[in-house]
N, C-alpha and C positions, 0 to 999 in steps of 0.2 A: 222284623225281617230287614235284612241288610240289602240295599239296592245300590250297584255302581252305576252312574250315569255318565256316559261319555259319548261325544258325537263329532261329526265333521272331520272323519279321518282323511278324506280326500286322497285315498289311495291311488298312486299313478300321477300325483302333481309333482311339479318341479318349483324351484324358488329362483326366478330369474335365471333359468337355465341350469341351476344346480340340481342334480338328481337327488331326491329324498328318500329313495327306497331303503337304503341301509338305516336311515334314522327311523323311518316307520317300522321297520323289522325290529330295532331296538325298543321302540316304544311298546309294540305288541307284546315282545318277551316280558317287559316290565309289567304290563297289565295283567298278563296271565299269572304272573308271580304274585302280584298284588291281591288278585281275586282268590288265590289259594290261601295265602297267608291270613288275609282278614275274613276268610270263610264267607264271602258274598254269596247270597242267596240267587239274586237275579241281576243280570247285567242288561241295561237297557241302552239303545244305540239309535237315537232319533234322527237318522238321515245323514246323507252326503258321505256314505261309506267309501264310494268311490268318487273319483274327481270328473268323470265324464261318463257318458252312458255306454260307451264300448271301451272299457279299461284295458290296460295292457296286461299280457298274461302273468308277469310276476306279481301284480296286484291282486288278480283273481286267486292265485295260489297261496298269497299270504293271508287273504280273507278266509279262504278254506281252511287253512291250517289253524288260524286263531280261533274260529268258531268252533272247531272241533276240540281244541285244547280247553277253551272256556267251558264247554258243555259237559266235560268230565266232572266239574264240580258245581256248575251253576246253571241256572235256566237263563237263556239268552233270548231277548226280545228287540227285533231290529225292524226298522221301517226306513223306506227310501226317502231321500231328499230331492231337491231341485237338480242336482248333479247326477243323480243315479237314474237309470232306467228301470221303473218299477217292474216292467214285464221280465227284463233280463235278470234282475236281482231276485225276483221271486220265481224264477223257472226252478222247477223241481221241489218246491217247497213242501208239496205233499210227501216226497221221499226223503225230506231232510231227517237227520238223526234225532232221536228224542232229546228235548232239552233245548233245541234250536228253532225259534218261531219267526218266519219271515212275513211280516204283516204288511203286504204289498197290494191288497185288493181293496180299491176304494169303495165299492158297493158292500163289501164285507167287513167295513172298519168297526161296526158295532158288535163284532164277534171277539170277545177278549180272551187273553191267556189267563187262566185261573191258577193261582199259586196259594197254597195253604200255610199259615204258620201258627203259633200259638195263640194268636188273637182272632184267628178266623180266616176268611178268604180275602185275597187282594186280587182285584180284576185289572190287568194291564191291557189298555186300549191303544192301538197304534194308528195314528193318522198319517198315511203316506202324504207326501207333498201333494197338495190340492192345486193343481193348475186350474184356475177359474174356467177357463174356456172350455175344459173337458169335464171338470167336477160339477159345474152347474147343471149340466145335463145328466150325469150318472147319479147325483144325489136326490133325484126326485123320481117318482113313479112314471111309468110310461103313460104318456098323453098329458102330463102335468106341464104346465109352464116352467121353464128353465129358470134356476136362480139368477140373482143379480150377478153381473160380471165383476165380481170383486173378491179378494182374500177374505174379507170379513164375511160377505154372504156365504161362501161355501164353507168357511170354518165353523160358522155359527150353525148351519144346518148340519154339519157332520157332529158337532158336540151336542146338539139336541138329540140325535140318534143315539149317541154314547149314554146320555144320561137317561134315556128311556130304558135302554137295556140295563143299565146300572140299578135302576129302580126295581128291576125284577130279582134283585139280590140284595134283599134288605140286611143292612148291617156290614155289607162288604165294603172294603176301602177300595178306592180307585186311583190307579196311576194312568196318566194320559202322555203318551209320546207324540209330539208335534213338531214338525219341521216347518217353521214359519217366522215371519218378522213381526214381532209383537211391538206395538207402539210404546215408546219409552226405552227400548233397547238401544244400545250403542253399536253401531255398525263399524266395520274397517273396510279398507280398499279391496280385500280379496274376496268378499262374498259377491256372488252374482246377483245383480238387481232383479227384484221379483215384482217390479212394477207392471200393472196391467191398467192401461187407460189413466195413468197418473196416480192409482191407488195401490200402494205396496205394502201396507201394513194392516195387522189385525188389532182393534182396540183391545187393550189388556183385560178388561172386565168380562169379555167374551169367554175367557178361559177360566173363569172363577168356578168354584164349587167342587173341586177334586181334591183328594188327599195330597197329590204331588203331580206337577205337570213338568215333565222332562222335555225341554226344549232344544231344538237343534236349528242351525243356519248361521247364527251370529258367532264369530270367532273369538270373542272376549267372554270370559267366564263373568256372569252377572245374575244378580238376584232381582226378579221382578215381583216378589211377593207382595210388596206393598201396593203396587199399581194394579196387579191382578186381583188381589183380595184374598188369596189363598196360595200355599206354597208353589212357586213356579221359578224355574231357574235355567239359564243356559249353561251348560258345562263348558262351551267354548271348544275350540280345536286343540288337540294336543301338541301340534307344532305351528309355528308361525308360518304363514303363506304370503306375507307381505311386510314391507317396512313400517306400514302403519301400525303393526302389531309388535313393534320392537319393545314396548313397555309393558306388554301383556304379561301376566303370570299365568303361564299355561297349566292346566289342571284337569283332574276329574274330580267328580263329586261322589261322596260316599253318603248315602241317604239311609238313616236308620228309622224305619216306619214302625212304631209301636202301635198301641190301640188307638181308635179313632181320635184325631186331633194331636196325637204325639208324634213329633218328628224332630230329628236332629240332622243337621248336614255338615259334614267335614270336607273341607277343599284339601285336595292332595296334589302337590306339584309333580308335573311330568318331568321325565328327563329331557333336558335341552341340549341338543348337540353342539351348538354355539351360539354366542350372543349375536343379536342384529344390532348393529351400530350405524348411525347416520352422523357424518361429520361434515362441516362446512367451513370453508376458509381457503387462504392462500395455499398454494402447494407446499410450501417450506413448513407452514404450520400443521398441516395434515401429515406430513412425513414424520414430524417430530412426535406425533402421537402413536407411532406404530408399537412402541414398547407396550403401551396399555391396551392396544385394540388390534395388534398384529393377527391375532388368531380369530377375529370376529368375522362374520359376513358383513361386508361394509358396502355402504352407499355413500360415495364422495361427491361433494359438491365443490368444485374448485372456482375461486372468486379472483384470482389475479386479473389485473386490468389487461395485461397482454397473455395470450395463450401460451403456456410453458411448453417448451420444446420436449419431445417424447413423454408428454403427460401419462398416457396409459402405461407405458413401460415402467415409468419410475413408480407410479402408484402400485403396480402389479408386484414389483420387486419387494416393496414394504409390506403390502397386504396381499398374500397369496390367495385369500378368499374374497377378493373384491368382486362384487356382483353388479354394481351400477356406478357409473361415472357421469356427471353432468358438469358442463362449463357455463357458469353464470358470473361473468365479469362484474365487479362491483361499478356502479356507477351507470349501469345500462338499466332502463326501466323494463319491467317484465312487458312482453308483447311488442317491444320496440320494432317498428317496421324496417325493412331493409331499404337503403338509400334509393331514391327515385333516379333512374337514369334519364338525363336530358339529352335530347337529339344534339344540341349545340355544345355540349359538355367536352372538355378535353379527355381524351382516352386515358391519359395518365391519371388525371383527377378521379375518374371513375374507379380505377383500379385502386388508388389511394383509399377512396371511401369504402370500397368493397372489403379491402384488407382490414381496415379500421373496425368495420362492422363485425367481421367473423372473429377478429382477435380481441376486440374490445379496447384497443389502444392505437394511437397514431402509429403509422408505419416508420421504422426507423430509417436513417439516411441509407443504410446499406440496402434494406428492402426496397426502398424507392429506386436506388440504383439498379438493382436486379430487374425491376419491372420495365424501367426505362430501356435497358439493354434488350430485354426480351421483345419490347414493342417496336424498337428500332430495327431489331433482326426481321421481325415479321413484315414491317413496311417495306424493308429492302427486298425482301423475297417476292413481295407482290408486285413491286415495281419492275424487278427482272422478268417476272412471268408475263407482265403486260408489254 
């Protein structure tokens, strides 16, 4: 059986104000073509399909169109992540066309999707994102004490139920979709924190014992098989959503599941709309690199000791896809406090100190002269008024 594992689409998301919809459309077109060309049997999507609980209309339409196209040739199994609303995503799942399975129900997470191949039955179990404050009550029988308030407690309980149900199908292989932060995974800046009372991860061995665990939440593709003890991977997001992901190789995973214990995973790079680049240096050195990075999405950190005139305009002219600009003059320590204003201080000294703090360099003679003229004009006007 050939399984395609992809997650964290975050439909409706922007990148520092840049609309990503057209790039997400391009990825979905590419994905549908890949599924058809490689004759994929099952597509698994463990969460964060949308970027927020109430997604924009274009994102909803894109998801509907993509699921319909994928279901023409493959079975699709989808679970919600912490960015999705399980209730909204799961609305109408009973009416969903054959081949699309939205596993959004926490109490029913031990009801799998069954798919047959030449080696027998494969059970696909979907764990929706388990918010501890809610799941600790929903995963116990009425009248029982709630589970501990942690991701580990609710995930362990959910997987115990999955294992019990799987035991009713002797010889069946099991694939689990889970949207969670597994200890040992490498996060980036664009994932929403999952911490609850300071506990934000699930120990890797909790997920052991399945033929494949398709993980969602972390945006970098990574293999946790060694720490889990059985095949477990994050596919990562297909697009970058922060500059912390600039060195990621975005991808989907093609999992060939053979007889029990036989598995091969192929990593396939996704289309990248443009590179993410972070440059640091004085303005002239940054402008000199426009030939190599002029078409990149850019984060520019300018370090001139004095703030250059028309900084943003000059950067934008060289880098039309500039997304972030910060000014961090060399020689100033991080977190350096603004000068303290003393009651007895000369007003011109205060203005000189403030300008030096803002620009990172001593005021020039002309700048000092302008401030002196402005201060004198204000004093004269005050005296005339009195």
